[in-house]
C-alpha positions as CSV (number, residue, x, y, z in Angstrom):
1,X,-28.2,33.7,-51.6
2,X,-28.0,36.1,-48.7
3,X,-28.4,39.8,-49.6
4,X,-25.1,40.7,-47.9
5,X,-23.2,38.0,-49.9
6,X,-24.4,39.7,-53.2
7,X,-23.3,43.2,-52.3
8,X,-19.5,42.6,-52.8
9,X,-20.2,41.0,-56.2
10,X,-22.4,43.9,-57.3
11,X,-19.9,46.5,-56.0
12,X,-17.0,44.8,-57.8
13,X,-19.0,44.5,-61.0
14,X,-20.0,48.1,-61.0
15,X,-16.5,49.3,-60.1
16,X,-15.2,47.5,-63.2
17,X,-17.8,49.1,-65.4
18,X,-18.0,52.6,-64.2
19,X,-14.6,54.1,-64.4
20,X,-15.1,54.7,-68.1
21,X,-13.8,58.3,-68.2
22,X,-12.4,57.1,-71.6
23,X,-15.2,56.0,-73.9
24,X,-14.6,52.5,-75.2
25,X,-15.9,50.9,-78.4
26,X,-18.8,48.6,-78.2
27,X,-18.3,44.8,-78.6
28,X,-21.7,43.9,-80.1
29,X,-20.8,40.3,-80.7
30,X,-18.4,37.5,-79.7
31,X,-14.7,38.4,-80.1
32,X,-15.5,42.1,-81.0
33,X,-16.8,44.1,-83.8
34,X,-14.8,42.3,-86.4
35,X,-14.9,38.9,-84.7
36,X,-11.1,38.9,-84.7
37,X,-10.5,39.4,-80.9
38,X,-8.5,42.5,-81.5
39,X,-8.9,45.3,-79.0
40,X,-7.6,48.6,-80.4
41,X,-8.4,51.0,-77.5
42,X,-5.9,53.6,-76.5
43,X,-5.4,55.6,-73.2
44,X,-6.0,52.5,-71.0
45,X,-4.9,52.9,-67.4
46,X,-1.9,50.8,-66.4
47,X,-2.5,51.2,-62.6
48,X,-5.4,52.4,-60.5
49,X,-5.4,55.5,-58.3
50,X,-4.3,54.9,-54.7
51,X,-7.7,56.0,-53.4
52,X,-9.5,53.5,-55.6
53,X,-12.2,53.9,-58.2
54,X,-15.1,56.4,-57.9
55,X,-18.5,54.6,-57.8
56,X,-21.0,56.5,-59.9
57,X,-24.1,54.6,-59.0
58,X,-25.4,51.4,-57.4
59,X,-28.5,49.4,-57.8
60,X,-29.8,46.2,-56.2
61,X,-29.9,43.1,-58.4
62,X,-30.5,39.4,-57.9
63,X,-28.0,36.6,-58.3
64,X,-26.7,35.9,-61.8
65,X,-24.0,34.2,-63.8
66,X,-22.9,36.7,-66.4
67,X,-21.0,40.0,-66.2
68,X,-22.7,43.3,-67.0
69,X,-22.4,44.4,-70.7
70,X,-22.2,48.1,-71.7
71,X,-23.5,49.0,-75.2
72,X,-24.6,52.5,-76.5
73,X,-24.9,54.0,-73.1
74,X,-26.9,51.2,-71.6
75,X,-25.8,48.5,-69.0
76,X,-27.4,45.1,-69.6
77,X,-27.3,42.6,-66.8
78,X,-28.8,39.1,-66.4
79,X,-30.0,38.1,-62.9
80,X,-32.8,36.2,-61.2
81,X,-35.8,37.3,-59.3
82,X,-36.3,34.9,-56.4
83,X,-39.6,34.1,-54.8
84,X,-39.2,30.7,-53.2
85,X,-39.7,28.1,-54.4
86,X,-39.5,29.7,-57.8
87,X,-37.0,31.9,-59.6
88,X,-37.3,33.9,-62.9
89,X,-34.3,34.8,-65.0
90,X,-34.4,38.2,-66.4
91,X,-32.4,40.8,-68.3
92,X,-32.3,44.2,-66.8
93,X,-31.2,47.4,-68.6
94,X,-29.9,50.5,-66.9
95,X,-28.9,53.9,-68.2
96,X,-25.0,54.0,-68.0
97,X,-24.9,57.7,-66.8
98,X,-27.4,57.5,-64.0
99,X,-28.1,53.8,-63.1
100,X,-31.8,54.3,-63.7
101,X,-33.8,51.4,-65.1
102,X,-34.1,51.8,-68.9
103,X,-35.9,50.1,-71.7
């Protein structure tokens, strides 16, 4: 996949993750904390601002199939490191506040 083709995907994914001025509860398992698929957050925006979302940070990642997951101040993302003819799947972890790689 061409690097320029990945950029819009990464930008969109981060734009969805980062406008968390309101802290949300973690969903540590399928269908939420109680596995009942009930989302009880309050203060959710009904519309976006006319000037769009503020991007807090960006980082280059490889192609992948899943969405980023935010848990306890960390952003987890699965992607691939490509070195033709081989590819390695990996899980990357970033600090939510800065975008720096974390462990």
